[in-house]
C-alpha positions in Angstrom: -0.2 -0.1 -0.2 1.2 3.4 -1.0 1.7 6.1 1.7 -0.6 8.3 -0.8 -3.1 5.6 -0.6 -2.8 5.0 3.1 -3.2 9.1 3.6 -6.2 8.8 1.3 -7.5 5.8 3.0 -7.6 7.2 6.2 -9.6 10.7 5.1 -12.1 8.4 3.5 -12.6 6.4 6.6 -13.2 9.4 8.2 -16.1 10.3 5.6 -18.1 7.2 5.2 -17.5 5.9 8.5 -20.6 5.7 9.5 -22.9 5.0 6.5 -25.3 2.6 6.1 -24.0 -0.4 4.2 -26.2 -2.5 1.9 -26.2 -5.7 0.6 -25.8 -4.6 -3.3 -24.2 -8.0 -4.5 -25.5 -8.5 -8.0 -25.5 -11.5 -9.9 -26.9 -10.0 -13.1 -24.7 -8.4 -14.6 -21.8 -10.6 -17.4 -19.3 -10.5 -20.3 -20.0 -12.7 -23.4 -17.6 -11.3 -25.4 -13.7 -10.8 -25.9 -12.8 -7.0 -26.1 -14.2 -4.2 -24.6 -17.4 -4.2 -22.7 -19.2 -1.5 -20.5 -19.5 1.1 -19.4 -20.3 0.0 -16.1 -21.4 1.9 -13.2 -20.8 1.6 -9.8 -23.2 0.8 -6.6 -23.1 1.6 -2.9 -21.0 -0.8 -0.7 -22.3 -4.1 0.0 -21.4 -6.6 2.8 -16.8 -6.7 3.0 -15.3 -9.6 1.1 -12.2 -10.5 -0.3 -9.0 -10.4 1.5 -7.4 -6.8 -0.3 -10.1 -5.1 -0.7 -10.9 -2.3 2.2 -14.9 -1.6 1.1 -14.4 1.8 2.2 -14.5 3.2 -1.4 -17.7 5.2 -2.0 -18.4 2.9 -5.1 -18.7 -1.0 -6.1 -19.5 -3.5 -9.2 -20.1 -7.1 -9.5 -19.9 -8.8 -12.7 -19.7 -12.4 -13.8 -17.7 -14.2 -16.2 -18.5 -17.3 -17.5 -15.3 -19.2 -18.9 -15.8 -20.6 -22.6 -12.1 -20.8 -23.8 -9.2 -22.3 -20.7 -6.5 -20.2 -20.4 -4.6 -17.3 -17.9 -7.5 -14.4 -17.4 -5.5 -11.7 -18.4 -8.0 -8.9 -17.8 -7.9 -4.7 -17.6 -10.4 -2.9 -15.9 -10.4 0.9 -16.9 -12.2 4.0 -15.6 -13.7 7.2 -17.4 -10.7 9.6 -15.7 -7.3 8.5 -15.7 -6.4 9.5 -11.9 -7.8 7.3 -8.8 -7.5 4.0 -7.6 -9.6 0.9 -8.5 -9.3 -2.3 -6.9 -10.2 -5.5 -8.4 -11.1 -9.4 -6.6 -11.8 -12.4 -8.5 -13.4 -15.3 -6.8 -14.1 -18.5 -8.4 -18.0 -19.5 -7.8 -18.4 -23.4 -6.9 -21.3 -25.9 -8.6 -24.4 -24.8 -6.8 -23.8 -21.8 -5.1 -24.9 -18.9 -5.4 -22.5 -15.8 -6.9 -23.2 -13.5 -3.7 -22.9 -16.3 -1.3 -19.8 -17.6 -2.7 -17.9 -14.4 -2.3 -18.4 -14.4 1.4 -15.7 -17.2 1.1 -12.2 -15.9 1.0 -11.4 -19.5 0.3 -12.8 -18.9 -3.0 -10.6 -16.0 -4.4 -8.3 -16.5 -6.7 -6.7 -13.4 -7.6 -7.2 -10.1 -6.3 -5.0 -6.9 -6.8 -4.9 -3.7 -4.7 -3.6 -0.8 -7.1 -0.5 0.4 -6.3 -1.0 3.6 -8.7 -3.5 6.3 -8.8 -4.2 5.6 -12.6 -7.5 4.7 -12.7 -7.2 1.2 -13.8 -6.7 -1.8 -12.9 -5.8 -5.2 -14.6 -4.8 -8.8 -14.4 -1.7 -9.8 -16.0 1.0 -8.5 -18.1 -1.4 -8.4 -21.3 -2.2 -4.6 -21.0 -0.4 -1.3 -20.7 -2.0 -0.1 -16.9 0.9 -0.9 -14.1 0.3 -3.9 -12.3 2.4 -6.7 -10.6 -0.4 -9.6 -10.3 0.1 -12.2 -12.5 -2.9 -13.6 -14.1 -4.6 -16.6 -12.7 -5.3 -20.3 -15.1 -9.1 -20.9 -15.5 -10.7 -22.9 -17.2 -14.1 -23.8 -19.4 -17.2 -23.8 -17.0 -16.0 -21.9 -14.9 -17.7 -19.4 -13.1 -16.3 -16.1 -11.9 -17.4 -12.9 -10.2 -15.0 -10.0 -10.5 -15.7 -7.3 -7.8 -14.6 -3.8 -8.3 -13.9 -1.6 -5.5 -13.6 2.3 -6.5 -11.6 3.4 -4.0 -11.0 7.2 -4.2 -14.5 7.9 -6.2 -12.6 9.7 -9.0 -14.3 7.5 -12.1 -17.9 7.1 -12.7 -18.0 4.3 -14.6 -15.6 2.4 -16.1 -15.1 -0.6 -19.2 -13.9 -4.2 -18.8 -11.3 -5.6 -21.3 -10.6 -9.3 -21.6 -7.3 -9.9 -23.6 -7.7 -12.4 -26.9 -6.9 -16.2 -27.2 -4.8 -17.6 -25.9 -6.3 -16.2 -23.5 -9.1 -17.3 -21.5 -12.7 -16.2 -22.9 -16.0 -15.5 -21.5 -19.7 -16.1 -23.2 -23.3 -16.2 -21.7 -24.5 -18.2 -18.8 -26.6 -21.2 -19.4 -30.3 -20.4 -17.5 -31.5 -23.7 -18.2 -34.7 -23.7 -15.2 -33.9 -27.1 -13.3 -37.9 -28.6 -13.6 -39.6 -28.8 -10.5 -39.6 -32.3 -8.1 -42.6 -32.6 -7.0 -46.1 -31.5 -7.9 -47.5 -28.4 -6.4 -51.0 -27.6 -4.8 -52.2 -24.3 -3.6 -51.2 -25.2 0.2 -47.4 -26.1 -0.7 -45.0 -24.2 1.0 -43.0 -21.9 -1.3 -40.7 -23.6 -3.9 -36.9 -22.1 -4.1 -36.6 -22.3 -8.3 -32.9 -22.9 -9.7 -31.2 -22.7 -12.7 -28.1 -24.2 -14.5 -26.2 -20.8 -13.9 -28.2 -19.2 -10.9 -27.5 -15.4 -10.0 -30.4 -14.1 -12.6 -33.5 -12.1 -12.2 -36.8 -14.8 -11.9 -40.3 -12.7 -13.0 -43.7 -14.3 -13.2 -46.9 -14.7 -11.3 -46.1 -15.6 -7.5 -42.5 -15.4 -7.8 -39.8 -12.4 -6.4 -36.3 -11.7 -8.3 -34.2 -14.7 -6.8 -36.8 -17.5 -7.7 -38.9 -18.3 -4.5 -42.3 -19.3 -6.0 -45.0 -19.1 -3.6 -48.0 -21.4 -4.6 -50.5 -19.1 -2.4 -49.9 -16.1 -4.0 -51.1 -17.4 -7.1 -53.7 -20.4 -6.6 -54.2 -22.9 -9.2 -53.6 -22.9 -12.5 -50.7 -23.4 -14.7 -48.4 -20.2 -14.6 -45.6 -19.1 -16.5 -42.3 -18.2 -14.9 -39.4 -16.4 -16.5 -35.3 -16.3 -16.2 -33.3 -13.8 -17.2 -29.5 -14.2 -16.7 -27.3 -11.5 -17.8 -28.0 -8.1 -19.6 -27.9 -6.4 -22.8 -25.9 -8.4 -25.7 -25.2 -11.0 -23.1 -28.8 -11.5 -22.2 -30.0 -15.5 -22.1 -33.4 -16.7 -20.8 -35.6 -19.5 -20.0 -38.8 -20.1 -18.9 -41.3 -23.1 -17.1 -44.9 -23.3 -17.2 -46.0 -24.2 -13.5 -49.2 -25.7 -13.0 -51.0 -25.5 -9.4 -53.5 -28.3 -8.4 -56.1 -27.2 -6.1 -55.3 -28.8 -2.6 -55.9 -32.2 -2.2 -57.2 -34.0 1.3 -53.9 -36.1 1.1 -51.4 -36.5 -1.2 -50.7 -39.9 -1.9 -47.1 -41.0 -2.5 -47.9 -44.5 -3.1 -50.1 -47.1 -3.5 -49.5 -50.9 -3.3 -51.3 -54.2 -3.8 -49.9 -57.4 -3.4 -49.9 -60.9 -2.3 -47.8 -62.8 0.1 -48.4 -66.1 1.9 -51.6 -66.3 0.5 -52.7 -63.0 2.0 -53.8 -59.9 0.2 -51.1 -56.9 1.5 -52.9 -52.6 0.5 -50.2 -50.3 1.4 -50.1 -46.9 1.0 -48.2 -43.6 1.6 -49.3 -40.5 2.3 -47.2 -36.9 2.4 -49.5 -34.9 3.1 -53.3 -34.7 5.1 -55.7 -32.4 5.2 -58.9 -32.3 7.5 -58.3 -36.7 6.4 -60.8 -38.2 9.1 -60.4 -42.0 7.5 -60.3 -44.5 4.8 -62.2 -47.2 3.6 -61.4 -50.8 2.0 -63.6 -51.8 -0.4 -63.5 -55.1 -2.2 -65.6 -56.5 -5.1 -65.5 -60.3 -6.7 -66.6 -58.6 -10.0 -65.4 -54.8 -10.2 -68.8 -53.4 -10.0 -70.1 -53.9 -6.1 -68.0 -52.7 -3.8 -68.3 -53.8 -0.4 -66.5 -51.7 2.6 -64.4 -54.4 4.7 -62.7 -52.4 7.1 -61.9 -48.9 8.3 -58.0 -47.3 8.8 -58.1 -44.0 10.8 -56.2 -41.4 9.0 -54.1 -37.8 10.7 -56.7 -35.4 10.4 -53.8 -32.8 9.2 -50.2 -33.8 9.3 -47.3 -32.6 6.6 -45.3 -35.9 7.0 -45.0 -39.0 5.2 -47.6 -41.5 6.3 -47.7 -45.1 6.0 -50.4 -47.6 6.3 -51.0 -51.4 6.2 -54.2 -53.3 5.5 -54.5 -57.2 5.1 -57.1 -59.4 4.2 -57.0 -63.0 4.3 -59.7 -63.9 2.1 -58.5 -65.0 -1.0 -61.4 -66.2 -3.1 -59.6 -65.8 -6.8 -59.0 -62.3 -8.6 -60.4 -59.5 -6.3 -60.9 -55.7 -6.2 -60.1 -53.2 -4.1 -61.0 -49.7 -3.8 -59.4 -47.2 -1.1 -61.8 -44.3 0.0 -60.5 -41.4 1.9 -63.0 -39.6 3.8 -62.8 -36.2 5.3 -64.3 -34.7 8.3 -67.4 -32.8 6.2 -68.2 -37.2 4.6 -66.9 -36.2 1.4 -65.0 -39.0 -0.2 -62.4 -39.3 -2.9 -62.3 -42.9 -4.6 -58.4 -44.4 -5.4 -58.6 -47.8 -7.2 -59.7 -50.1 -8.2 -56.5 -52.8 -7.6 -57.1 -56.5 -9.0 -54.8 -59.0 -7.4 -55.2 -62.8 -8.0 -52.7 -64.1 -5.5 -51.0 -66.0 -8.4 -46.5 -66.1 -7.9 -45.8 -62.8 -8.5 -43.3 -61.8 -11.3 -40.7 -58.8 -10.5 -41.9 -55.5 -12.9 -39.5 -53.0 -13.8 -39.7 -49.6 -15.2 -36.8 -47.5 -16.6 -36.0 -44.5 -16.7 -37.5 -43.5 -13.5 -37.3 -40.8 -13.7 -38.6 -40.4 -17.4 -38.9 -37.6 -20.2 -39.9 -39.3 -23.3 -40.3 -42.9 -23.3 -41.2 -44.9 -20.1 -39.5 -49.3 -20.5 -42.0 -51.7 -19.0 -40.5 -55.7 -18.2 -41.8 -58.3 -16.6 -39.0 -61.0 -15.4 -38.8 -64.3 -16.1 -42.6 -64.2 -17.6 -44.5 -65.0 -20.4 -47.5 -63.4 -19.4 -49.3 -61.4 -22.6 -48.8 -57.3 -21.1 -53.1 -56.4 -22.3 -52.9 -52.3 -21.2 -51.6 -50.2 -19.2 -53.7 -47.2 -17.2 -51.8 -44.0 -15.9 -53.0 -42.0 -12.9 -52.2 -38.9 -10.8 -51.8 -38.3 -7.4 -55.0 -37.7 -7.1 -56.0 -41.1 -8.4 -57.3 -39.1 -11.5 -57.1 -41.3 -15.0 -54.7 -39.5 -17.3 -54.2 -41.9 -19.8 -54.9 -45.9 -20.5 -54.0 -47.5 -23.3 -52.9 -51.4 -24.7 -49.0 -52.1 -24.0 -46.2 -53.1 -26.1 -43.2 -52.6 -23.8 -42.9 -48.9 -24.3 -45.4 -46.1 -23.0 -45.1 -42.2 -24.6 -45.2 -40.2 -21.5 -43.9 -36.6 -23.4 -47.4 -35.1 -22.8 -47.7 -35.7 -19.5 -47.3 -32.4 -16.9 -43.8 -32.7 -14.5 -44.5 -35.0 -11.5 -45.3 -38.0 -9.7 -47.5 -40.6 -11.2 -49.0 -44.2 -10.8 -48.6 -46.6 -13.4 -51.2 -49.6 -13.3 -50.0 -52.6 -15.6 -53.1 -55.1 -16.7 -51.7 -58.6 -17.7 -54.3 -61.6 -17.9 -53.9 -62.6 -14.5 -52.6 -59.7 -12.5 -52.0 -56.2 -11.7 -48.9 -54.4 -11.4 -48.7 -51.2 -9.4 -45.5 -49.0 -9.9 -44.5 -45.1 -9.2 -42.3 -43.4 -11.5 -41.7 -39.2 -12.0 -42.1 -37.5 -15.3 -38.8 -35.0 -15.5 
């Protein structure tokens, strides 16, 4: 640190030491080509970061670099005047970490240049003519970097940023691809944090804040388009996703199975949430037409944790049909099923890939049974698809979320759960 800068530092501390520093980190400005970019302006100080920035200057800027060509990072920061100190720190952003969180960890810092000359510029490396003794770090394709520029003396009102040409490292637009939801939302679901391949951009649309927190209690039921913008100007990259919000269900089933074991029929089901759930009725039929209630299992009223249920039936009289009926406190009933079993030796069934995007493959091991048909039902028990089966099922038209697959053969019914991604 030069003597002049030490004296000036003391003056700045006296002038702005009592200011209200606000969190100003902005991860939505980026460079997408070599050569000169800008001008970029400064904002109020954010939370102090870095091993060499003072965070006593009046202005700061935050810029993202998405590295598209490996090499030494040769970079010039040049103010709009030829005097004053511009300091710069560079942080690597680990995968899955928010840029504004990553810069709070100094172990992510890969370079820092505390300017030694009041020349209104700063550089990393030696390609440009600005005075500097800081060597350029090597960076790789896929790296995400945050550049923090401190307008230490407040002389410049804006600055430009240059990146040297190849074989130096190059930058490009970020990847805005939105990560699909991992489960189906309804109007009473908790707020859901959205993510993208490259985070740090700005989200917009019904029920979502700029950081990507989506609240279905704001939108209610329906389908809503969510937009994601990464970068700005010629570097802007965008993506969108349509989110369907269902009516609040009395229960959300995560599993429903019917199987035979030791000549005994076993009905198992699980819920991940219950709203005013009084009890479940188990109904049985031998002709799939006339169903009789054979047992009642108490529900858990209101629950937001996984609940597992089981019912055993020792009455094995050939092919038998079962329905699960959920009953609310107000008497409203929701029927799931019917499911069917014959208590013959059950073969193993496999479905793949799971999660699935396009085609779901179905295989029954060690079996010469003819697979006759299939049904796909939502977690609410609604039939969404049914057809004959020849080994694979086209699920491209299904919305993202959980589904139940029922495979019907000549002598058996198989039930599996899968996720459409």
